[in-house]
C-alpha positions as CSV (number, residue, x, y, z in Angstrom):
1,X,101.8,86.8,88.1
2,X,102.2,84.7,91.2
3,X,100.7,81.1,91.3
4,X,98.1,82.4,93.7
5,X,96.8,85.0,91.2
6,X,96.9,88.7,91.3
7,X,96.1,90.7,94.4
8,X,92.3,91.2,95.0
9,X,91.0,94.5,96.4
10,X,88.6,94.1,99.3
11,X,86.6,96.7,101.0
12,X,87.2,96.8,104.7
13,X,84.3,97.6,107.1
14,X,85.9,100.5,108.8
15,X,88.8,101.9,106.8
16,X,88.7,101.4,103.1
17,X,90.4,99.3,100.6
18,X,92.3,96.2,101.6
19,X,94.5,94.2,99.1
20,X,94.6,90.5,99.6
21,X,97.4,88.5,97.9
22,X,98.0,84.7,97.8
23,X,101.5,83.2,97.1
24,X,102.1,79.5,96.9
25,X,105.5,78.0,97.7
26,X,105.5,74.3,97.4
27,X,102.9,72.8,99.7
28,X,102.4,76.0,101.5
29,X,100.1,79.0,100.8
30,X,100.7,82.5,102.2
31,X,97.9,85.1,102.3
32,X,98.8,88.7,102.9
33,X,96.2,91.4,103.6
34,X,97.3,95.1,103.3
35,X,95.4,98.2,104.4
36,X,95.9,100.6,101.5
37,X,95.4,103.8,103.7
38,X,98.0,102.9,106.4
39,X,100.2,100.4,104.6
40,X,99.7,98.0,107.6
41,X,99.9,94.3,106.6
42,X,99.2,91.0,108.2
43,X,99.9,87.5,106.8
44,X,98.7,83.9,107.4
45,X,100.5,80.8,106.2
46,X,99.4,77.2,106.1
47,X,99.2,74.1,103.9
48,X,97.6,74.5,100.5
49,X,94.9,72.0,101.8
50,X,93.7,74.6,104.3
51,X,92.2,76.6,101.4
52,X,92.3,80.2,100.4
53,X,89.1,81.2,102.4
54,X,90.5,80.0,105.7
55,X,93.9,81.7,105.3
56,X,92.2,84.9,104.1
57,X,89.9,84.9,107.1
58,X,92.9,84.6,109.4
59,X,94.9,87.3,107.6
60,X,92.0,89.7,107.7
61,X,91.4,89.0,111.4
62,X,95.0,89.7,112.1
63,X,94.9,92.9,110.1
64,X,91.8,94.1,111.9
65,X,93.5,93.5,115.2
66,X,96.6,95.4,114.1
67,X,94.6,98.3,112.9
68,X,92.6,98.4,116.1
69,X,95.8,98.5,118.2
70,X,97.0,101.5,116.1
71,X,93.9,103.6,116.9
């Protein structure tokens, strides 16, 4: 298991299941959001002090924009 914990499934508003994963590397934290249906992923990285919620919000926003551009 990664230091950030196991991936957490989320329900996306328009498509379905989204997996959110956190990985810590030293003083940095990376959040990756993956749309299960399409396999599209987006990541956000920042200092651990930024917090999981902030990085998750950024990664989900990037994923939403990526999915919209595919439509």
